[in-house]
PATI-836081 format. One record per residue: residue number from 0; residue in one letter; x, z, y of N, C-alpha, C in turn. Coordinates in steps of 0.05 Angstrom, whole numbers. Example, Ala and Ser with C-alpha at 12.3 -4.5 7.8 and 13.67 -1.06 7.14 Angstrom:
BEGIN
0:A:264:156:-114:246:156:-90:264:156:-66
1:S:257:142:-45:273:143:-21:258:157:1
end
This chain:
BEGIN
0:M:17:0:-23:0:0:0:18:0:25
1:D:12:-19:43:28:-20:68:10:-30:90
2:V:21:-31:114:4:-38:137:-7:-66:136
3:E:8:-85:125:-2:-113:124:-25:-115:105
4:S:-23:-103:81:-45:-105:62:-69:-89:72
5:T:-65:-67:86:-87:-52:97:-102:-68:118
6:M:-87:-81:135:-100:-98:156:-115:-121:144
7:R:-103:-133:123:-118:-155:109:-144:-144:97
8:M:-143:-120:86:-167:-108:75:-188:-104:97
9:M:-179:-94:120:-198:-89:142:-208:-114:156
10:E:-194:-137:152:-204:-162:162:-230:-171:149
11:N:-234:-162:124:-258:-169:109:-280:-150:118
12:Q:-301:-161:130:-322:-145:142:-335:-126:122
13:L:-341:-136:98:-354:-119:79:-335:-97:69
14:S:-309:-103:65:-290:-82:57:-289:-60:79
15:R:-287:-69:104:-286:-51:127:-311:-33:127
16:R:-334:-45:124:-360:-30:124:-361:-9:102
17:V:-352:-17:78:-353:2:55:-333:25:60
18:M:-309:18:70:-290:39:76:-300:59:97
19:L:-311:48:118:-321:66:140:-345:83:130
20:L:-362:71:114:-385:86:103:-375:109:86
21:L:-356:104:68:-345:125:50:-329:145:66
22:A:-315:136:86:-299:155:102:-316:174:118
23:H:-338:164:129:-355:180:146:-378:194:132
24:N:-388:183:110:-411:194:96:-404:207:70
25:G:-380:204:61:-371:215:35:-377:197:12
26:P:-370:206:-12:-373:189:-36:-401:180:-41
27:N:-403:156:-53:-430:145:-59:-428:125:-82
28:T:-451:119:-94:-452:100:-115:-455:72:-103
29:P:-449:51:-119:-454:24:-109:-483:20:-100
30:K:-502:31:-115:-530:29:-108:-536:42:-81
31:G:-524:66:-78:-528:81:-52:-515:66:-29
32:I:-492:54:-34:-478:38:-13:-495:14:-6
33:M:-506:1:-26:-523:-23:-20:-547:-15:-4
34:E:-559:7:-10:-583:16:6:-575:22:35
35:L:-552:33:39:-543:39:66:-533:15:82
36:L:-523:-5:68:-513:-29:82:-533:-51:85
37:H:-557:-47:76:-580:-66:79:-572:-95:78
38:G:-583:-109:59:-580:-138:58:-554:-149:46
39:V:-537:-132:37:-512:-141:25:-518:-150:-4
40:P:-511:-175:-10:-516:-184:-38:-501:-167:-58
41:Q:-515:-160:-80:-504:-142:-100:-477:-152:-111
42:A:-475:-178:-117:-451:-189:-128:-427:-186:-108
43:S:-432:-191:-83:-411:-188:-62:-402:-159:-60
44:L:-421:-141:-61:-414:-112:-59:-397:-104:-83
45:Y:-405:-112:-108:-390:-104:-131:-362:-116:-131
46:R:-360:-141:-122:-333:-154:-120:-316:-138:-100
47:T:-327:-131:-78:-313:-116:-58:-304:-88:-68
48:I:-323:-74:-81:-316:-48:-93:-293:-50:-113
49:H:-295:-70:-130:-274:-74:-151:-247:-80:-137
50:S:-248:-97:-116:-223:-104:-102:-211:-79:-88
51:L:-228:-64:-75:-219:-39:-61:-207:-19:-81
52:E:-220:-18:-105:-210:1:-125:-183:-10:-137
53:D:-182:-35:-143:-157:-47:-154:-134:-43:-135
54:D:-139:-45:-109:-118:-43:-89:-112:-14:-80
55:G:-127:5:-91:-121:33:-87:-134:45:-63
56:Y:-153:31:-49:-165:42:-25:-188:61:-32
57:I:-202:56:-54:-223:75:-63:-218:81:-92
58:S:-230:103:-101:-228:110:-129:-254:123:-139
59:V:-257:124:-165:-280:137:-177:-277:167:-175
60:V:-296:180:-163:-295:209:-160:-312:223:-181
61:S:-331:209:-193:-347:220:-214:-361:197:-229
62:E:-369:203:-254:-384:184:-270:-407:200:-283
63:E:-430:187:-284:-453:200:-297:-467:179:-314
64:R:-473:187:-339:-487:169:-357:-517:170:-350
65:K:-528:147:-345:-556:144:-339:-567:123:-359
66:R:-580:133:-379:-590:116:-401:-566:102:-414
67:A:-566:75:-414:-544:61:-427:-522:53:-408
68:V:-524:62:-383:-505:54:-363:-490:78:-352
69:V:-464:74:-345:-449:95:-332:-449:89:-302
70:E:-460:108:-286:-460:104:-257:-436:118:-245
71:R:-420:102:-231:-396:112:-218:-402:119:-189
72:T:-389:140:-179:-390:147:-151:-362:143:-141
73:Y:-360:129:-118:-334:122:-106:-329:137:-80
74:G:-304:142:-75:-296:155:-50:-270:143:-41
75:V:-262:149:-16:-236:140:-6:-215:153:-24
76:S:-196:137:-33:-176:147:-52:-156:167:-39
77:E:-146:184:-56:-125:203:-46:-101:187:-38
78:Q:-95:165:-52:-72:148:-46:-74:137:-17
79:F:-98:128:-9:-102:117:18:-100:140:38
80:K:-113:163:32:-111:186:50:-82:194:55
81:R:-66:195:33:-38:202:36:-23:181:52
82:Y:-29:155:48:-17:134:63:-21:138:93
83:L:-46:144:101:-52:148:129:-38:174:140
84:E:-39:195:124:-26:220:131:4:216:135
85:D:16:201:116:45:196:118:52:181:143
86:M:35:162:150:40:146:174:39:164:199
87:I:19:182:200:16:199:223:37:222:223
88:I:40:236:201:59:258:200:87:247:203
89:G:93:224:191:119:212:192:125:199:219
90:N:104:199:236:107:187:263:117:158:261
91:D:105:143:242:112:115:237:101:97:259
92:M:117:94:280:109:79:303:105:49:298
93:T:119:38:279:116:10:272:88:5:261
94:S:80:22:242:53:19:230:31:26:250
95:Y:36:47:266:16:55:286:12:33:306
96:R:33:21:316:31:-1:335:16:-25:322
97:A:22:-31:297:8:-53:283:-22:-48:281
98:F:-30:-23:274:-58:-16:272:-71:-18:299
99:A:-59:-6:320:-70:-7:347:-73:-35:357
100:T:-52:-51:353:-53:-79:362:-75:-95:348
101:W:-77:-91:322:-97:-105:306:-125:-97:316
102:T:-130:-71:321:-156:-62:331:-162:-74:358
103:L:-143:-73:376:-148:-84:403:-151:-114:403
104:Q:-137:-129:386:-140:-158:384:-167:-165:372
105:R:-176:-149:352:-202:-154:340:-224:-149:361
106:L:-221:-128:376:-241:-121:397:-241:-143:419
107:S:-218:-152:427:-216:-174:447:-229:-199:437
108:A:-225:-206:411:-237:-230:400:-268:-227:400
109:E:-278:-203:394:-307:-199:394:-318:-204:422
110:F:-304:-193:442:-314:-197:470:-312:-226:478
111:D:-290:-240:470:-288:-268:477:-311:-284:465
112:E:-317:-279:439:-339:-293:426:-365:-287:440
113:Y:-370:-262:446:-395:-253:459:-398:-266:486
114:C:-378:-265:503:-379:-276:530:-383:-306:530
115:G:-376:-320:508:-380:-348:506:-407:-357:497
116:R:-423:-338:488:-450:-344:478:-469:-350:501
117:E:-486:-370:498:-505:-376:519:-527:-355:522
118:D:-533:-341:500:-554:-321:500:-544:-293:507
119:A:-519:-290:514:-508:-264:520:-522:-252:544
120:D:-530:-227:542:-543:-212:564:-532:-184:563
121:I:-514:-177:581:-500:-151:580:-520:-128:578
122:V:-540:-127:596:-559:-104:596:-576:-105:571
123:A:-588:-127:565:-607:-129:542:-592:-123:516
124:D:-567:-131:514:-552:-127:489:-540:-100:487
125:G:-541:-84:508:-530:-57:507:-499:-56:507
126:S:-487:-78:516:-458:-79:516:-447:-64:541
127:C:-425:-51:538:-412:-38:561:-383:-33:555
128:V:-368:-31:576:-340:-23:575:-337:0:595
129:H:-327:22:585:-323:45:603:-296:57:598
130:S:-282:62:620:-255:74:618:-253:95:639
131:T:-243:118:632:-239:139:651:-215:155:642
132:E:-202:166:662:-179:183:655:-188:212:652
133:I:-178:224:631:-184:252:626:-158:268:623
134:Y:-159:293:627:-136:311:623:-144:329:600
135:A:-128:329:579:-134:345:556:-110:352:540
136:T:-111:375:526:-90:383:507:-97:369:481
137:R:-78:370:463:-83:359:436:-107:371:423
138:E:-110:398:426:-133:412:414:-159:403:427
139:E:-159:399:453:-183:390:467:-190:362:458
140:L:-170:345:455:-176:317:446:-189:318:418
141:G:-179:336:401:-191:339:374:-220:347:375
142:R:-227:366:393:-255:374:396:-272:351:408
143:I:-261:336:426:-275:314:438:-281:293:416
144:H:-261:288:399:-265:269:377:-287:278:358
145:E:-287:304:351:-307:315:333:-335:312:346
146:K:-338:317:372:-364:315:385:-373:286:385
147:I:-355:267:390:-363:239:390:-372:231:362
148:M:-358:239:341:-365:232:314:-392:244:307
149:E:-397:269:315:-423:281:310:-445:266:325
150:A:-440:258:349:-460:243:365:-468:216:353
151:I:-449:203:340:-455:176:329:-461:177:299
152:R:-458:200:285:-460:201:256:-486:188:246
153:D:-508:192:258:-534:181:249:-535:151:252
154:N:-517:139:267:-517:111:272:-495:96:257
155:L:-482:109:239:-460:96:224:-471:77:202
156:V:-496:79:196:-509:61:177:-535:51:189
157:R:-542:27:182:-567:14:193:-591:26:179
158:T:-610:36:195:-634:48:183:-659:33:191
159:S:-656:12:208:-679:-4:217:-670:-33:221
160:P:-688:-52:215:-681:-80:220:-678:-86:250
161:D:-688:-68:267:-686:-72:296:-658:-65:306
162:Q:-642:-52:290:-615:-44:299:-596:-67:296
163:S:-579:-71:316:-557:-90:315:-531:-76:311
164:A:-511:-90:300:-485:-78:296:-469:-80:322
165:H:-457:-58:330:-440:-57:354:-414:-45:345
166:N:-392:-54:356:-366:-42:351:-362:-20:372
167:F:-363:5:363:-360:28:381:-331:37:377
168:T:-314:31:396:-285:36:393:-278:58:414
169:V:-265:78:404:-254:99:422:-224:96:421
170:V:-211:92:444:-182:89:445:-173:111:463
171:V:-156:128:453:-143:149:469:-114:139:473
172:S:-108:133:498:-81:122:503:-60:144:499
173:P:-36:135:494:-14:155:493:-13:169:520
174:P:-4:194:519:-2:209:545:18:197:564
175:R:13:199:589:32:190:609:39:214:626
176:E:62:212:638:71:235:655:53:238:679
177:V:45:262:685:29:268:708:47:273:732
178:T:42:258:753:58:262:778:43:278:798
179:G:55:285:820:41:299:841:18:285:853
180:D:17:258:850:-4:241:861:-29:242:844
181:D:-27:253:819:-50:253:801:-69:276:806
end
């Protein structure tokens, strides 16, 4: 597992959606995942799950026999969790830069595509860009992140056909030195 293979995995929309669902909602069965992802073809989901498992991103956390079938429950693998922890704890700036750059490029491409659409309507589509400077300690940033995740938790999966998918990206820039002018 490395940064290039992880970014390739995240390029696949269904792989990304499955990983985010398992990361935020916890382990689930393929049937449960399919119910939460609405409209995903069963064959595509099973292919994606097998690929994610083969590549070490997810793993079986439990198995239960239901009649003649064994139902597996999948979760984010310990291998992938360790990979991310090692990147952060090891202060791997090369991988961190690659992930940040990939995220920002993907976001930029989404805005480019959106702004080129004839039917784009900023207000009606609920699109916005907001940036503000905050002053916070590492602990305060952690609490802010927890509050944001709690606020959006109910919207991490589609529960109504009226809901559209939006990329909600939170970027906390690296700290900069505060001068007397700040």
